[in-house]
C-alpha positions in Angstrom: 5.2 -16.7 -2.0 8.6 -14.9 -4.6 11.0 -17.4 -5.6 13.7 -17.9 -7.5 14.6 -18.4 -11.4 15.4 -21.8 -9.3 12.8 -22.2 -8.4 13.8 -21.5 -4.1 11.6 -19.7 -2.1 12.7 -16.0 -1.7 13.5 -14.6 1.5 11.9 -13.1 3.8 15.0 -10.9 4.9 16.8 -10.6 1.0 13.7 -9.6 -0.2 13.8 -6.9 2.0 17.4 -5.6 2.1 16.8 -5.9 -2.1 14.1 -3.4 -1.7 16.0 -1.5 -0.2 18.8 -1.7 -2.5 16.1 -0.6 -4.8 14.5 2.8 -3.3 18.0 4.3 -2.8 18.7 3.7 -6.1 15.5 5.4 -6.8 16.3 7.9 -4.6 19.9 8.8 -6.2 19.0 8.3 -10.3 16.2 11.4 -8.2 13.3 9.4 -9.4 12.2 9.6 -5.7 13.8 12.1 -3.1 14.7 11.1 0.1 10.7 11.7 1.3 9.7 10.1 -0.7 10.4 6.6 0.8 8.8 3.6 1.3 8.7 0.3 1.9 6.4 -2.9 1.4 3.2 -2.2 3.9 3.3 1.3 2.8 3.0 -0.9 -0.8 0.2 -2.4 0.8 -2.0 0.2 2.0 -1.6 1.8 -1.4 -3.4 -1.8 -2.5 -5.6 -1.6 0.6 -7.3 2.0 -0.6 -7.3 1.6 -4.3 -8.8 -1.1 -4.4 -12.8 -0.4 -5.5 -16.0 -1.6 -3.6 -16.7 -1.7 0.0 -14.5 -2.2 2.8 -15.5 -5.9 2.3 -14.8 -6.0 -1.1 -10.9 -5.3 0.8 -11.5 -7.4 3.4 -11.3 -10.1 0.6 -9.1 -8.1 -1.6 -6.7 -8.2 0.8 -6.7 -11.6 2.3 -6.6 -9.5 5.8 -9.0 -12.6 8.7 -10.1 -8.8 11.3 -12.0 -6.6 9.9 -9.5 -4.0 12.2 -6.7 -4.6 9.6 -8.0 -2.5 7.2 -8.5 0.1 10.0 -4.9 0.2 9.4 -4.2 -0.2 5.8 -7.8 1.6 3.9 -6.1 5.0 3.9 -9.4 6.0 1.6 -11.1 9.7 2.8 -14.2 9.7 3.4 -16.5 12.4 1.4 -17.6 15.4 3.0 -20.9 17.4 2.0 -19.3 20.4 2.8 -22.1 22.5 5.4 -24.7 25.0 3.8 -23.4 24.1 0.4 -26.0 21.2 0.7 -24.4 19.5 -3.0 -21.0 21.1 -3.0 -18.4 18.1 -2.1 -14.9 18.1 -1.5 
């Protein structure tokens, strides 16, 4: 839970509007482009994807009750062996 300096809970709508204002300022300042705009759930996806370990580890770290949710949030690309090239990976 996020709180204000006074200790009151930040309401979800307030957080979302401030987030979008921050992203707009980042675009105007040239820090990111309009095509790079991202939301708060994009941060969660990135955090889950970057969490080292197994799917179970990622589920535990993210607090998701369902393993199916990891399918939605984990965007890690699988490592595969290139056919015909033993030992070579992409």
